C-alpha positions as CSV (number, residue, x, y, z in Angstrom):
1,M,-125.3,-131.8,56.7
2,R,-122.0,-131.5,58.7
3,R,-123.1,-134.2,61.1
4,A,-124.2,-136.5,58.2
5,G,-120.8,-136.1,56.6
6,V,-119.1,-136.9,59.9
7,L,-121.3,-140.0,60.4
8,A,-120.5,-141.2,56.9
9,L,-116.8,-140.8,57.7
10,V,-117.2,-142.8,60.9
11,V,-119.0,-145.6,59.1
12,T,-116.2,-145.7,56.4
13,T,-113.5,-146.0,59.1
14,L,-115.5,-148.8,60.7
15,A,-115.6,-150.6,57.4
16,V,-111.9,-150.1,57.0
17,A,-111.2,-151.3,60.5
18,A,-113.3,-154.4,59.9
19,A,-111.3,-155.0,56.7
20,L,-108.0,-154.6,58.5
21,D,-109.0,-156.9,61.5
22,T,-107.9,-160.2,59.9
23,P,-106.4,-163.2,61.6
24,A,-103.1,-162.3,59.9
25,A,-103.1,-158.8,61.6
26,S,-101.3,-158.4,64.9
27,A,-103.3,-157.7,68.1
28,A,-101.9,-154.1,68.4
29,A,-102.8,-153.3,64.8
30,S,-106.3,-154.7,65.3
31,R,-106.9,-152.5,68.4
32,L,-105.5,-149.4,66.6
33,A,-107.8,-150.1,63.6
34,W,-110.9,-150.1,65.9
35,L,-109.7,-147.1,68.0
36,V,-109.7,-144.7,65.1
37,P,-113.4,-144.8,64.3
38,V,-114.3,-144.9,68.0
39,A,-112.2,-141.8,68.7
40,L,-113.4,-140.0,65.6
41,G,-117.0,-140.6,66.5
42,A,-116.5,-139.5,70.1
43,V,-114.6,-136.3,69.2
44,T,-117.0,-135.2,66.4
45,L,-120.4,-136.5,67.5
46,G,-120.1,-136.7,71.3
47,T,-119.7,-139.3,74.1
48,R,-122.9,-141.3,73.4
49,P,-122.3,-141.6,69.7
50,G,-118.7,-142.5,70.4
51,A,-119.9,-145.3,72.8
52,L,-122.3,-146.5,70.1
53,V,-119.5,-146.7,67.6
54,A,-117.5,-148.7,70.2
55,L,-120.4,-151.1,70.6
56,L,-120.6,-151.4,66.8
57,A,-116.9,-152.2,66.7
58,V,-117.4,-154.9,69.4
59,S,-120.3,-156.3,67.4
60,F,-118.1,-156.7,64.3
61,R,-115.8,-158.9,66.4
62,A,-118.5,-160.7,68.4
63,P,-119.1,-163.6,65.9
64,D,-115.4,-164.5,65.9
65,I,-115.2,-164.3,69.7
66,L,-118.3,-166.4,70.3
67,A,-117.1,-169.0,67.8
68,G,-113.8,-169.2,69.6
69,V,-115.5,-169.6,73.0
70,E,-117.6,-172.5,71.6
71,R,-114.6,-174.2,70.1
72,D,-111.9,-173.6,72.7
73,G,-113.7,-172.3,75.8
74,L,-112.5,-169.3,77.8
75,T,-109.0,-168.6,76.7
76,A,-106.5,-165.8,76.9
77,V,-107.7,-164.7,73.5
78,T,-111.2,-164.4,74.8
79,F,-110.2,-162.3,77.7
80,D,-108.1,-160.1,75.4
81,A,-111.1,-159.5,73.2
82,A,-113.3,-158.6,76.2
83,G,-110.6,-156.3,77.4
84,D,-110.5,-154.7,73.9
85,A,-114.2,-154.0,74.2
86,V,-113.8,-152.3,77.6
87,V,-110.9,-150.3,76.2
88,L,-113.0,-149.1,73.3
89,L,-115.9,-148.1,75.5
90,A,-113.5,-146.3,77.9
91,A,-111.8,-144.6,75.0
92,A,-115.1,-143.4,73.7
93,V,-116.2,-142.0,77.0
94,M,-112.9,-140.3,77.8
95,T,-112.4,-138.9,74.3
96,G,-116.0,-137.7,74.1
97,S,-115.8,-136.0,77.5
98,L,-112.5,-134.3,76.7
99,A,-113.8,-133.2,73.3
100,A,-117.1,-131.9,74.9
101,A,-115.0,-130.0,77.5
102,A,-112.9,-128.5,74.8
103,R,-115.9,-127.4,72.8
104,L,-117.5,-125.9,75.8
105,Q,-114.3,-124.0,76.6
106,R,-114.1,-122.7,73.1
107,R,-117.7,-121.5,73.2
108,R,-117.0,-119.9,76.5
109,Y,-114.0,-117.9,75.2
110,E,-115.9,-117.1,72.0
111,A,-118.8,-115.7,74.0
112,L,-116.5,-113.7,76.3
113,G,-114.7,-112.2,73.3
114,A,-118.0,-111.3,71.6
115,V,-119.5,-109.8,74.7
116,Q,-116.3,-107.7,75.3
117,R,-116.5,-106.4,71.8
118,V,-120.1,-105.4,72.2
119,L,-119.5,-103.7,75.5
120,A,-116.6,-101.7,74.0
121,I,-119.2,-99.9,71.7
122,E,-121.0,-97.0,73.3
123,A,-124.8,-97.5,72.8
124,P,-128.1,-97.1,74.7
125,L,-128.6,-99.7,77.4
126,E,-131.4,-101.6,75.7
127,R,-129.5,-102.0,72.5
128,T,-126.4,-103.2,74.4
129,L,-128.4,-105.8,76.2
130,R,-129.9,-107.0,72.9
131,R,-126.4,-107.3,71.3
132,V,-125.1,-109.2,74.4
133,I,-128.0,-111.7,74.4
134,A,-127.5,-112.2,70.6
135,C,-123.8,-113.0,71.2
136,L,-124.6,-115.6,73.9
137,D,-127.6,-117.2,72.3
138,W,-126.2,-119.2,69.4
139,R,-122.9,-120.0,71.3
140,L,-124.6,-121.5,74.3
141,G,-127.2,-123.6,72.5
142,C,-130.1,-122.7,74.9
143,A,-133.8,-122.8,74.1
144,A,-134.2,-119.4,75.7
145,L,-132.0,-116.7,77.2
146,T,-133.1,-113.7,79.3
147,L,-130.8,-110.9,80.4
148,T,-132.1,-108.4,82.9
149,L,-130.3,-105.3,84.3
150,R,-131.3,-102.9,87.0
151,D,-130.5,-99.3,86.1
152,G,-131.5,-97.3,89.2
153,D,-135.2,-97.7,89.7
154,A,-135.7,-99.0,86.1
155,V,-135.3,-102.5,84.8
156,A,-134.1,-103.3,81.3
157,T,-134.6,-106.7,79.7
158,A,-133.5,-108.5,76.5
159,S,-134.4,-112.1,75.6
160,A,-133.9,-114.6,72.8
161,G,-135.8,-117.8,72.1
162,C,-139.1,-119.0,73.6
163,S,-139.2,-119.1,77.4
164,A,-141.2,-121.9,78.9
165,L,-141.6,-119.9,82.1
166,A,-143.1,-116.9,80.3
167,A,-145.4,-119.3,78.3
168,S,-146.7,-120.8,81.5
169,G,-147.6,-117.4,82.9
170,N,-145.2,-117.4,85.8
171,R,-143.7,-114.1,84.8
172,D,-140.2,-115.5,85.2
173,P,-139.9,-116.2,89.0
174,V,-136.3,-117.2,88.5
175,T,-135.2,-113.7,87.5
176,R,-137.1,-112.2,90.4
177,E,-135.5,-114.7,92.9
178,V,-132.0,-114.0,91.5
179,L,-132.5,-110.3,91.7
180,R,-133.9,-110.6,95.2
181,S,-131.4,-113.0,96.7
182,G,-128.3,-112.5,94.5
183,R,-127.9,-116.3,94.4
184,I,-127.8,-118.9,91.7
185,V,-131.2,-120.6,91.0
186,Y,-131.5,-123.9,89.2
187,L,-134.8,-125.7,88.3
188,A,-134.6,-129.2,86.9
189,D,-138.3,-129.4,85.9
190,A,-139.7,-126.0,84.7
191,G,-142.5,-125.0,82.4
192,G,-145.0,-127.8,83.0
193,Q,-144.6,-129.2,79.5
194,P,-144.3,-132.8,78.2
195,R,-140.6,-132.1,77.8
196,P,-139.6,-130.1,80.9
197,R,-136.8,-127.6,80.7
198,R,-133.8,-127.1,82.9
199,V,-133.6,-123.4,84.0
200,L,-130.5,-121.7,85.5
201,G,-130.5,-118.2,86.8
202,A,-127.2,-116.6,87.6
203,P,-126.7,-113.1,89.1
204,L,-124.8,-110.3,87.4
205,T,-122.7,-108.6,90.1
206,A,-120.6,-105.5,90.3
207,A,-118.7,-104.5,93.5
208,G,-120.5,-107.2,95.4
209,V,-124.0,-105.8,94.4
210,T,-126.4,-107.7,92.3
211,I,-127.2,-105.5,89.3
212,G,-129.0,-108.1,87.1
213,A,-129.7,-111.7,86.1
214,L,-128.9,-114.1,83.3
215,V,-131.5,-116.9,82.9
216,A,-130.9,-119.8,80.5
217,E,-133.4,-122.5,79.6
218,R,-132.7,-125.8,77.8
219,T,-134.7,-128.8,76.9
220,G,-132.5,-131.6,78.1
221,E,-129.7,-131.7,80.6
222,L,-127.6,-128.8,81.7
223,S,-124.3,-130.5,82.8
224,P,-122.3,-129.1,85.7
225,P,-119.6,-127.7,83.4
226,E,-122.3,-125.9,81.3
227,R,-123.9,-124.5,84.5
228,E,-120.4,-123.4,85.6
229,T,-119.9,-121.7,82.2
230,L,-123.2,-119.8,82.4
231,V,-122.4,-118.6,85.9
232,M,-119.0,-117.5,84.8
233,L,-120.4,-115.7,81.8
234,A,-123.0,-114.0,84.0
235,A,-120.2,-112.7,86.2
236,H,-118.2,-111.4,83.3
237,V,-121.3,-109.8,81.7
238,G,-122.2,-108.1,85.0
239,L,-118.6,-106.7,85.4
240,G,-118.5,-105.7,81.7
241,L,-121.8,-103.9,81.9
242,E,-120.8,-102.1,85.0
243,N,-117.5,-101.1,83.5
244,A,-119.3,-99.8,80.4
245,R,-121.7,-97.8,82.6
246,L,-118.7,-96.3,84.5
247,A,-116.9,-95.5,81.3
248,A,-120.0,-93.8,79.9
249,M,-120.3,-91.8,83.1
250,N,-116.6,-90.8,82.9
251,R,-117.2,-89.7,79.3
252,R,-120.2,-87.7,80.2
253,A,-118.3,-86.1,83.2
254,A,-115.4,-85.3,80.9
255,S,-117.7,-83.8,78.4
256,E,-119.5,-81.7,81.1
257,L,-116.1,-80.7,82.4
258,D,-114.9,-79.6,79.0
259,T,-118.1,-77.6,78.6
260,K,-117.6,-75.9,82.0
261,I,-114.0,-75.2,81.2
262,A,-115.0,-73.7,77.8
263,A,-117.7,-71.6,79.5
264,A,-115.2,-70.5,82.2
265,T,-112.6,-69.7,79.5
266,H,-115.3,-67.7,77.6
267,R,-116.2,-65.8,80.7
268,L,-112.6,-65.0,81.4
269,A,-112.2,-63.8,77.9
270,E,-115.3,-61.7,78.2
271,A,-114.0,-60.3,81.5
272,D,-110.7,-59.5,79.9
273,R,-112.5,-57.8,77.1
274,A,-114.7,-55.9,79.5
275,K,-111.6,-54.8,81.4
276,S,-110.0,-53.6,78.2
277,A,-113.2,-51.7,77.4
278,I,-113.2,-50.1,80.8
279,V,-109.6,-49.0,80.4
280,A,-110.5,-47.6,77.0
281,L,-113.5,-45.9,78.5
282,A,-111.4,-44.3,81.2
283,S,-108.7,-43.2,78.8
284,H,-111.0,-41.7,76.2
285,E,-114.7,-41.5,76.9
286,L,-114.4,-40.1,80.4
287,R,-111.4,-37.9,79.5
288,T,-113.2,-36.2,76.6
289,P,-116.1,-34.6,78.6
290,L,-113.8,-33.9,81.5
291,A,-111.4,-32.0,79.2
292,A,-114.3,-30.0,77.7
293,L,-115.7,-29.2,81.1
294,L,-112.3,-28.1,82.4
295,G,-111.5,-26.0,79.2
296,F,-114.8,-24.2,79.0
297,S,-115.0,-23.5,82.7
298,E,-111.5,-21.9,82.6
299,L,-112.6,-19.8,79.6
300,L,-115.7,-18.6,81.5
301,A,-113.7,-17.8,84.6
302,T,-110.9,-15.9,82.8
303,L,-112.5,-14.1,79.9
304,D,-115.4,-11.8,79.4
305,F,-117.9,-13.1,76.8
306,A,-121.1,-11.7,75.5
307,R,-124.3,-13.1,76.9
308,D,-125.0,-15.2,73.8
309,E,-121.5,-16.7,73.8
310,V,-121.8,-17.5,77.6
311,R,-125.1,-19.2,76.9
312,R,-123.5,-21.3,74.1
313,L,-120.6,-22.3,76.3
314,A,-122.9,-23.1,79.2
315,G,-124.9,-25.3,76.8
316,I,-121.7,-27.2,75.8
317,V,-120.8,-27.6,79.5
318,R,-124.3,-28.9,80.2
319,R,-124.2,-31.5,77.4
320,E,-120.8,-32.7,78.4
321,T,-121.8,-32.9,82.0
322,A,-124.9,-34.9,81.1
323,R,-122.7,-37.2,78.9
324,L,-120.3,-37.8,81.7
325,A,-123.1,-38.6,84.1
326,R,-124.6,-41.1,81.6
327,L,-121.3,-42.9,81.2
328,V,-120.9,-43.2,85.0
329,D,-124.5,-44.4,85.5
330,D,-124.1,-46.9,82.6
331,V,-121.0,-48.4,84.0
332,L,-122.5,-48.7,87.5
333,D,-125.7,-50.3,86.2
334,L,-124.0,-52.7,83.9
335,S,-121.7,-53.8,86.7
336,R,-124.8,-54.6,88.8
337,I,-126.5,-56.5,85.9
338,E,-123.4,-58.6,85.2
339,R,-123.2,-59.6,88.9
340,G,-126.9,-60.7,88.8
341,L,-128.1,-57.8,91.0
342,P,-131.4,-56.0,90.2
343,V,-131.3,-52.4,89.0
344,P,-132.8,-50.2,91.8
345,L,-136.0,-48.6,90.6
346,G,-138.5,-46.3,92.1
347,P,-141.6,-46.7,89.9
348,R,-144.0,-43.8,89.5
349,R,-146.6,-42.8,87.0
350,V,-144.6,-40.8,84.5
351,A,-145.6,-38.7,81.5
352,V,-143.5,-40.0,78.5
353,A,-144.0,-36.8,76.5
354,A,-142.4,-34.7,79.2
355,A,-139.4,-37.0,79.4
356,L,-138.9,-36.8,75.6
357,E,-139.1,-33.0,75.6
358,A,-136.5,-32.8,78.4
359,A,-134.1,-35.1,76.7
360,V,-134.4,-33.3,73.3
361,E,-133.6,-30.0,75.0
362,I,-130.2,-31.4,76.0
363,F,-129.3,-32.4,72.4
364,A,-130.8,-29.5,70.5
365,G,-127.7,-27.3,70.5
366,V,-125.2,-26.7,67.8
367,D,-124.2,-29.7,65.8
368,A,-120.7,-30.6,64.6
369,D,-121.1,-28.7,61.4
370,G,-122.2,-25.5,63.1
371,T,-125.9,-26.1,62.4
372,G,-128.6,-27.0,64.9
373,R,-129.7,-30.6,65.2
374,R,-133.3,-31.0,64.2
375,F,-135.8,-33.3,66.0
376,A,-139.2,-34.3,64.7
377,I,-141.3,-35.3,67.7
378,E,-144.8,-36.8,67.2
379,C,-146.7,-37.7,70.4
380,E,-150.3,-38.8,70.5
381,A,-152.7,-36.5,72.1
382,A,-153.6,-37.5,75.7
383,L,-150.8,-40.1,75.8
384,P,-151.3,-42.3,78.8
385,R,-148.7,-42.3,81.6
386,V,-146.5,-45.3,82.2
387,V,-145.2,-46.9,85.4
388,A,-141.5,-46.2,85.4
389,D,-138.6,-44.9,87.4
390,P,-138.2,-41.3,86.2
391,D,-134.4,-41.3,86.2
392,A,-134.4,-44.7,84.4
393,L,-136.8,-43.5,81.8
394,D,-134.7,-40.3,81.3
395,R,-131.6,-42.4,80.8
396,I,-133.4,-44.8,78.3
397,V,-134.5,-41.8,76.2
398,K,-131.2,-39.9,76.4
399,N,-129.1,-43.0,75.5
400,L,-131.3,-43.7,72.4
401,I,-131.3,-40.0,71.3
402,A,-127.5,-39.8,71.9
403,N,-127.0,-42.9,69.7
404,A,-129.2,-41.4,67.0
405,V,-127.3,-38.1,67.0
406,K,-123.9,-39.9,67.1
407,Y,-124.4,-42.2,64.2
408,S,-126.3,-40.0,61.8
409,P,-124.9,-37.3,59.5
410,P,-124.7,-33.7,60.9
411,G,-127.8,-31.7,60.3
412,S,-130.0,-34.8,59.5
413,P,-133.2,-35.0,61.5
414,V,-133.9,-37.5,64.3
415,G,-137.4,-38.7,64.5
416,I,-139.1,-39.5,67.8
417,T,-142.7,-40.9,68.0
418,A,-144.8,-42.0,70.9
419,R,-148.2,-43.7,70.8
420,A,-150.4,-46.0,72.9
421,V,-150.6,-49.6,71.6
422,E,-151.8,-52.8,73.1
423,G,-151.7,-51.7,76.8
424,A,-148.4,-50.0,76.5
425,V,-146.8,-46.8,75.3
426,E,-144.5,-47.3,72.3
427,V,-141.6,-45.0,71.7
428,T,-139.5,-45.1,68.5
429,V,-136.3,-43.2,67.9
430,A,-135.2,-43.2,64.3
431,D,-132.1,-41.8,62.6
432,A,-130.9,-41.3,59.0
433,G,-127.5,-42.9,59.6
434,R,-125.6,-45.6,57.6
435,G,-127.5,-48.4,59.3
436,I,-126.3,-51.7,60.8
437,A,-125.3,-54.8,58.9
438,P,-127.6,-57.9,59.4
439,E,-124.8,-60.0,61.1
440,A,-124.2,-57.2,63.6
441,R,-127.9,-56.6,64.5
442,A,-128.1,-59.7,66.7
443,R,-125.3,-58.4,69.0
444,V,-126.0,-54.7,69.3
445,F,-127.5,-55.2,72.8
446,E,-124.4,-57.1,74.1
447,P,-122.3,-55.1,76.6
448,Y,-119.2,-53.4,74.9
449,Y,-120.2,-54.6,71.4
450,R,-119.9,-52.1,68.6
451,A,-120.7,-52.9,65.0
452,P,-117.3,-52.9,63.1
453,D,-118.7,-51.0,60.1
454,V,-119.8,-47.9,62.2
455,V,-117.1,-47.5,64.8
456,R,-114.5,-45.8,62.7
457,G,-114.1,-42.2,63.8
458,V,-117.1,-42.4,66.1
459,P,-116.4,-42.5,69.9
460,G,-118.3,-44.8,72.1
461,T,-118.1,-47.7,74.6
462,G,-120.8,-50.1,73.5
463,L,-122.6,-49.7,76.8
464,G,-125.6,-47.6,75.9
465,L,-127.9,-50.1,74.2
466,A,-127.0,-52.8,76.7
467,V,-128.1,-50.6,79.6
468,V,-131.2,-49.4,77.7
469,K,-132.3,-53.1,77.2
470,A,-131.7,-54.0,80.8
471,L,-133.6,-50.9,82.1
472,V,-136.6,-51.5,79.7
473,E,-136.8,-55.2,80.7
474,A,-136.5,-54.3,84.4
475,H,-139.8,-52.3,83.9
476,G,-141.5,-55.3,82.2
477,G,-141.2,-53.8,78.8
478,T,-139.7,-54.9,75.4
479,I,-137.2,-53.3,73.0
480,T,-136.5,-54.1,69.3
481,L,-134.1,-52.7,66.7
482,D,-134.7,-52.4,62.9
483,S,-131.9,-51.4,60.6
484,A,-130.5,-51.9,57.2
485,P,-127.3,-50.6,55.6
486,G,-127.9,-47.2,54.1
487,A,-131.4,-46.9,55.5
488,G,-130.9,-45.7,59.1
489,T,-131.8,-47.4,62.4
490,R,-135.1,-47.5,64.3
491,V,-135.1,-48.5,68.0
492,T,-138.5,-49.1,69.5
493,F,-139.3,-49.8,73.2
494,R,-142.6,-50.4,75.0
495,L,-143.5,-49.7,78.7
496,P,-146.7,-50.8,80.4
497,I,-149.4,-48.2,80.8
498,A,-150.2,-47.1,84.3
499,R,-153.7,-48.3,85.3
500,E,-155.4,-45.4,87.1
501,A,-157.7,-47.6,89.2
502,S,-155.1,-50.2,90.2
503,S,-151.8,-48.4,90.3
504,A,-150.8,-47.0,93.6
505,A,-147.6,-45.4,92.2
506,P,-147.3,-41.7,92.8
507,V,-147.5,-39.3,89.9
508,D,-144.3,-37.6,88.7
C-alpha cells in the first residue's frame, strides 16, 4: 500500500511536470519540473524505478524534440534536450544510490541498537540468540538468517526464514566453513533452485577467536554495501555476545563471592559464639564442680564425720568429678569434630544393660529437694551386645541421663528402656520435664545451642546433645528426639548389634 501511494504521487508529479513544460516556460523551470518526479521516484522507490521515471520524463518530451529535429535539424535546442535526458538519468542514479545507502545505514544502526538492547537483558543463551536473530531478520530483508554460537563444546543455533541450503540437504556448509576457517564465505549461486540465492557467511569473533557465524541468504543480489553491513553486524554481534557472556560470568562470580563471604561471616560469628560459650563454660560450668570438689575435700580433711555422712559427701565428690570429666571430654571431642577430625574409638562388644546400670549409679544420689532421684529401667531379657567403644557408650548414656535429671522436676522419675529392634539395640531416656518447643527441637543437636524456654536457672553449656549425636553417628547409629511443651522429652538412639559370627571385636 505504501509503495502504491508513492507510485501514485510520482505519476501525479509527472503529470504536473508535463503540464508545466510549455513553450512559454524557461529552460531552467522546465528542467526543475522534470527533476522533481525523477528525484522523488529514486528516493522512495529506488535507483531502477527512478531511472524508469527519468525515461518516462524523456518520453514526454520526445515528440517535441523529434519534431524539432525534422523541422530544423540538429540545433542547440536539440543538444540541450539530449543533455536534459542525460541529466535526468544521472540524477535518478545518483539520488537512488544515495537514498539506498542512507536506508542501509539506517537499518544498520537500527539493527545495532536492537541487538544491544537484547544483549543487555540477561537470559539463557538460546533465548538470546532467538531474540538477536529476530532483531536482524526484518531489518536486513533476507530470505533466511542463521546465527550459530559455540559455547565450549556445545553449539547453539537460532534461525529465521527458509534456508535454501538446509532444504537442499547440505546441512549448511557455509556455517561449517566459517567456523572452521574464521573467514567470510560468499556464494553467488546456492541452493540449486530455479531462483538461486546469494549466501554470505560472516564470522562472530571475540578477542581474535571465532566464536560463531552469521549466515544470510537472499533471492537476488547482495550488493557490496549490504555484504559490508552484514559483516559489520556479525562483528558487533560477536563482541556483544562475548561481553554478555563475560558480564554473566562476572555476575555469577560476584554472587558466589557474596555467598562465600556470607558463609565466612557466619562461620566467624559461630566461632565468636563458640568462644563466648567456652568462656562462659570456663567461668561457670567448670568452676562449679571444682568448687564443690575443693569444699567437700577440705571438709573431709579437717572434720570428723560419721560413716554415713562421709559416704554422702564422697558420693557428691564422685558426681561432681564425673561431671567435670564429662565437660572436659565433651569440649575435646567437639573441638575434634568441628575441625573435621574423627572421634577416636576402640570398638568392642559391649553389654548395654551394664552400661546403663553403671550410669544410673552415678545419678542415684540425693536430689536437690533432699529426696532420692528415681530411675525406672526396663531392659529386655538377653539383650544383644552392641559394637561400641565402652567409654563412648558410657558418655552417651551419662550425658542423656544428666540432661533428663537436669531438666525434670526434683523427685520425678527418669525412664530408661532398652530393647532389640531391626538389627540394633534401641535405648530411650525419657523425663517428665517441661518439654521443648517445636521451633527449638530442630536445633537441639547444634553445638552450644540451648532452648530459650528452658535455660533460665538451669546451668549448662549446650554441648551434651551435640557430642552424643556425634558419638552415636560415629558408631553407625541414629538418634532422634521427641518432645512437646509440658509433656517431657524422649531421646532415642540405636546402635548396631554385634554379630557373633562375623564380629572380631573383643568382649567388654
